[in-house]
C-alpha positions in Angstrom: 26.8 -5.4 18.9 24.9 -6.5 15.8 21.6 -5.4 17.2 23.0 -2.1 18.1 24.4 -1.7 14.6 21.0 -2.5 13.1 19.3 -0.1 15.4 21.8 2.6 14.5 21.1 2.1 10.8 17.3 2.4 11.5 17.8 5.5 13.5 19.9 7.0 10.8 17.3 6.3 8.2 14.5 7.8 10.4 16.6 10.9 11.2 17.3 11.4 7.5 13.6 11.0 6.8 12.7 13.6 9.4 15.3 16.1 8.2 13.9 16.0 4.6 10.2 15.6 5.6 9.3 19.3 5.3 10.8 19.8 1.8 9.5 16.5 0.6 6.1 17.1 2.1 5.8 20.5 0.5 6.8 19.1 -2.9 4.4 16.2 -2.7 1.5 18.5 -1.7 2.3 21.0 -4.4 2.6 18.2 -7.0 -0.7 16.7 -5.9 -2.5 20.1 -6.0 -1.2 21.0 -9.5 -1.9 17.6 -11.0 -5.3 17.2 -9.3 -6.3 20.8 -10.3 -5.3 20.1 -13.9 -7.3 16.8 -14.1 -10.4 18.4 -12.5 -10.4 21.3 -14.9 -9.8 18.9 -17.8 -12.6 16.6 -16.9 -15.0 19.1 -15.5 -15.5 19.7 -11.7 -19.3 20.0 -12.0 -19.7 16.6 -13.6 -17.4 15.0 -11.0 -19.3 16.6 -8.1 -22.6 15.5 -9.6 -21.4 11.9 -9.8 -20.1 12.0 -6.2 -23.3 13.6 -4.8 -25.4 10.8 -6.3 -23.4 8.1 -4.6 -25.5 5.2 -3.2 -24.8 5.2 0.6 -25.7 1.5 1.0 -23.1 0.3 -1.6 -20.6 2.8 -0.2 -21.2 1.5 3.3 -20.5 -2.1 2.0 -17.3 -0.8 0.4 -16.2 0.8 3.7 -16.9 -2.4 5.6 -14.9 -4.4 3.1 -12.1 -1.9 3.3 -12.0 -2.3 7.1 -11.9 -6.0 6.7 -8.7 -5.6 4.6 -7.1 -3.6 7.4 -7.6 -6.7 9.6 -6.2 -9.0 6.9 -3.1 -6.9 6.4 -2.5 -6.8 10.2 -2.8 -10.6 10.3 -0.3 -11.0 7.5 2.1 -8.6 9.3 1.5 -10.7 12.5 2.6 -13.8 10.7 5.8 -12.2 9.4 6.8 -10.8 12.8 6.0 -14.1 14.5 8.5 -15.9 12.2 11.2 -13.5 13.5 10.3 -14.4 17.1 8.7 -11.0 17.5 5.2 -11.4 19.0 3.2 -8.2 19.3 -0.5 -9.0 19.7 -2.8 -8.9 16.6 -5.1 -6.2 18.1 -2.0 -4.0 18.6 -1.0 -4.5 15.0 -4.5 -3.7 13.8 -4.3 -0.5 15.9 -0.9 0.4 14.3 -2.4 -0.1 10.8 -5.2 2.4 11.6 -2.7 4.9 13.0 -0.6 4.4 9.9 -3.5 5.4 7.7 -4.0 8.5 9.9 -0.4 9.6 9.4 -0.5 8.8 5.7 -3.7 10.8 5.1 -3.3 13.8 7.4 0.4 14.5 7.8 1.7 16.0 4.6 5.3 14.9 5.1 7.7 12.1 4.2 7.1 10.8 7.8 4.6 8.2 6.6 2.6 5.5 8.3 5.2 2.8 7.7 7.9 4.7 9.7 5.4 5.3 12.5 4.7 1.6 12.7 8.4 0.8 12.8 9.0 3.4 15.6 6.0 2.2 17.6 7.1 -1.4 17.5 10.7 -0.4 18.4 9.5 1.6 21.4 7.2 -1.1 22.7 9.1 -4.3 21.8 12.7 -3.1 21.3 13.1 -4.8 17.9 13.4 -2.1 15.3 15.2 -4.3 12.7 12.4 -6.9 12.7 9.8 -4.2 12.5 11.4 -2.5 9.5 12.0 -5.9 7.7 8.4 -7.0 8.3 6.9 -3.8 7.0 8.8 -4.1 3.8 7.9 -7.8 3.3 4.3 -7.1 4.1 4.1 -4.7 1.2 6.0 -7.1 -1.1 3.8 -10.1 -0.4 0.7 -7.8 -1.0 2.0 -6.9 -4.4 2.7 -10.6 -5.1 -0.9 -11.5 -4.3 -2.1 -8.7 -6.6 0.1 -9.9 -9.4 -1.1 -13.5 -9.2 -4.7 -12.5 -9.3 -4.0 -10.3 -12.3 -2.3 -13.1 -14.1 -5.2 -15.4 -13.4 -7.6 -12.7 -14.8 -5.4 -12.5 -17.9 -5.5 -16.3 -18.4 -9.3 -16.3 -17.9 -9.6 -13.5 -20.4 -7.8 -15.6 -23.0 -9.4 -19.0 -22.3 -13.0 -17.9 -21.9 -14.0 -16.2 -25.1 -17.6 -15.9 -23.9 -16.4 -13.9 -20.9 -13.9 -11.9 -22.9 -13.3 -8.4 -21.6 -12.9 -5.7 -24.2 -9.6 -4.2 -23.0 -7.3 -2.5 -25.5 -4.2 -4.6 -26.2 -1.8 -2.0 -24.8 -3.5 -2.1 -21.4 -3.4 -5.9 -21.4 0.4 -5.8 -22.2 0.9 -3.3 -19.3 -1.0 -5.5 -16.9 0.9 -8.5 -18.1 4.3 -6.8 -17.8 3.7 -5.5 -14.3 2.1 -8.7 -13.1 5.1 -10.7 -14.3 7.8 -8.3 -13.2 6.8 -8.4 -9.5 7.0 -12.1 -8.9 10.0 -12.4 -11.3 11.9 -9.7 -9.4 11.0 -11.3 -6.1 12.3 -14.7 -7.1 15.5 -13.3 -8.5 16.2 -11.4 -5.3 15.1 -14.4 -3.1 17.2 -17.1 -4.8 20.0 -15.3 -6.6 22.3 -12.4 -6.0 21.7 -10.4 -9.2 22.9 -7.1 -7.6 26.3 -8.4 -7.0 26.5 -10.0 -10.5 25.4 -6.8 -12.2 28.0 -4.8 -10.2 30.7 -7.2 -11.1 29.9 -7.6 -14.8 28.7 -4.1 -15.4 30.6 -1.7 -13.1 28.6 1.3 -14.4 25.5 -0.1 -12.6 27.1 0.1 -9.1 25.5 3.5 -8.2 22.1 1.5 -8.5 23.1 -2.0 -7.5 25.0 -0.6 -4.5 22.0 1.4 -3.3 21.5 0.9 0.4 17.8 0.6 0.2 17.9 -1.9 -2.7 20.5 -4.0 -0.8 18.4 -3.9 2.3 15.3 -5.0 0.3 17.2 -8.0 -1.2 18.4 -9.0 2.3 14.9 -8.8 3.6 13.5 -11.1 1.0 16.1 -13.8 1.8 15.6 -13.5 5.5 12.2 -15.1 5.9 11.5 -18.9 5.9 9.8 -20.2 2.8 6.7 -21.4 4.8 6.3 -17.9 6.3 6.3 -16.4 2.8 3.7 -19.0 1.6 1.5 -18.2 4.6 1.8 -14.5 3.9 1.0 -15.0 0.3 -2.0 -17.1 1.1 -3.4 -14.2 3.1 -2.5 -11.7 0.3 -4.7 -13.6 -2.2 -8.0 -13.1 -0.2 -6.8 -9.6 0.6 -6.5 -8.8 -3.1 -9.8 -10.4 -3.9 -11.4 -8.3 -1.2 -9.7 -5.2 -2.6 -11.2 -6.0 -6.0 -14.6 -6.2 -4.3 -13.9 -2.8 -2.6 -13.2 -1.2 -6.0 -16.2 -2.9 -7.5 -18.6 -1.8 -4.8 -17.3 1.8 -5.0 -18.1 1.6 -8.8 -21.6 0.3 -8.0 -22.1 3.0 -5.4 -21.4 5.6 -8.2 -23.6 3.7 -10.7 -20.6 3.0 -12.9 -21.0 0.0 -15.1 -17.6 -1.8 -14.8 -17.0 -5.5 -15.2 -15.6 -7.1 -12.0 -12.7 -8.8 -13.8 -11.4 -5.4 -15.0 -10.4 -4.6 -11.4 -8.5 -7.8 -11.2 -6.4 -6.7 -14.2 -5.9 -3.1 -13.0 -5.4 -3.6 -9.2 -1.6 -4.3 -9.5 -1.1 -1.1 -11.6 -3.2 1.0 -9.1 -1.3 -0.6 -6.2 2.1 0.3 -7.6 1.0 3.9 -8.4 -0.2 4.2 -4.8 3.3 3.3 -3.6 5.1 5.9 -5.7 6.3 8.7 -3.3 5.8 11.5 -5.8 2.5 12.9 -4.5 0.7 13.4 -1.2 -1.0 10.0 -0.5 -1.3 9.3 -4.2 -3.6 12.3 -4.9 -3.4 13.4 -8.5 -1.4 10.4 -9.7 -4.1 7.9 -8.7 -6.8 10.0 -10.5 -4.5 10.1 -13.5 -4.0 6.4 -13.6 -7.8 5.8 -13.3 -8.3 7.9 -16.4 -5.6 6.0 -18.3 -7.0 2.6 -17.3 -10.8 3.1 -17.3 -11.5 5.6 -20.1 -10.1 3.3 -22.9 -12.6 0.6 -21.7 -15.6 2.9 -22.1 -15.9 4.6 -18.7 -16.6 8.4 -18.9 -13.8 10.6 -17.5 -16.0 12.1 -14.7 -16.9 8.6 -13.5 -13.3 7.4 -13.6 -12.1 10.4 -11.5 -15.1 10.0 -9.1 -14.2 6.3 -8.5 -10.7 7.3 -7.5 -11.8 10.1 -5.2 -14.5 7.9 -3.6 -11.8 5.3 -2.9 -9.6 8.0 -1.4 -12.5 8.9 0.9 -12.4 5.3 2.2 -8.7 5.8 3.1 -9.5 9.1 4.7 -12.3 7.7 6.8 -10.0 4.8 7.9 -7.4 7.4 8.9 -10.0 9.3 11.0 -10.6 6.1 12.9 -6.8 5.8 13.4 -6.7 9.3 14.7 -9.5 8.7 17.2 -7.8 5.5 18.4 -4.5 7.3 18.7 -6.1 10.1 20.8 -7.9 7.6 23.0 -4.7 5.6 23.6 -2.6 8.7 24.3 -5.3 10.0 26.7 -5.4 6.7 28.6 -1.7 6.7 29.0 -1.7 10.3 30.2 -4.5 9.7 32.8 -3.1 6.4 33.9 -2.1 6.6 37.6 1.7 6.3 38.2 2.7 3.0 39.8 3.1 3.3 43.5 6.6 2.6 44.8 6.9 0.6 47.9 9.9 0.3 50.2 11.3 -3.1 50.5 
């Protein structure tokens, strides 16, 4: 009964997503087009194109290889989370689902994103939709935790090593510090306390927020996993974040942009959170805007900042293309697979 109730909740969530996907997708695409067009006109399309055309293919190839490595790391982190819930899909299958998730995120302009596709795929093949949904949420959370820890270490390094000091405007340092502290602080509060119930009891006017179904489900998800599993997942998130920093750095090198490596350690959490905001199509427009806000104050020209964001987006698109090819191959193999022969007993 409990499993059926959980599955019913998941089906309801997915059905609501499907019902609203057309309107949401149209709004996201429209917002991305408007914002991206505004930014391109403001910066100058010709300058951005010139920067992208002169990209170094060797450095960009290295960035793409590092990006693919991160797909494997994310799939392994997801594998650990599922294994702790006694759900044991193979690692190659989870890697495949990650590639397919990129395909749906990049090429299907709707609210029916890659995460929902991964949940449905696991439910169909393993019959455990609740575990799939929970693990996808925790996978994202532990990834943000890893980014926050690396950013905090970069801030400490920036303070304790004057000879290696990075010229970052104080407002940006405070933004990086606030975001980097808020993620682990919020995670610990949700993990070891019940702040939502306390807020609802002490401040009744907060109940529309504290009683939000998604927020309650998120809090329950955080408390569900054993501590050792979370530690393992976080230990994978740290090299994942370091590799993501290298991806961003190699993209900059490919575009001949002179950016200090520690800057990406400071800015990665901010960029990661912006990428999660469901207000634009795959982050287009909002990501370019945040690159301008972060990198222009540290001396990077506007055209190079936007070019870095677009080049990184091309990595995501290329990964999505691989996912589309893998999806087509798998679908074709299932269609052409001979039906099992029934024998009389």
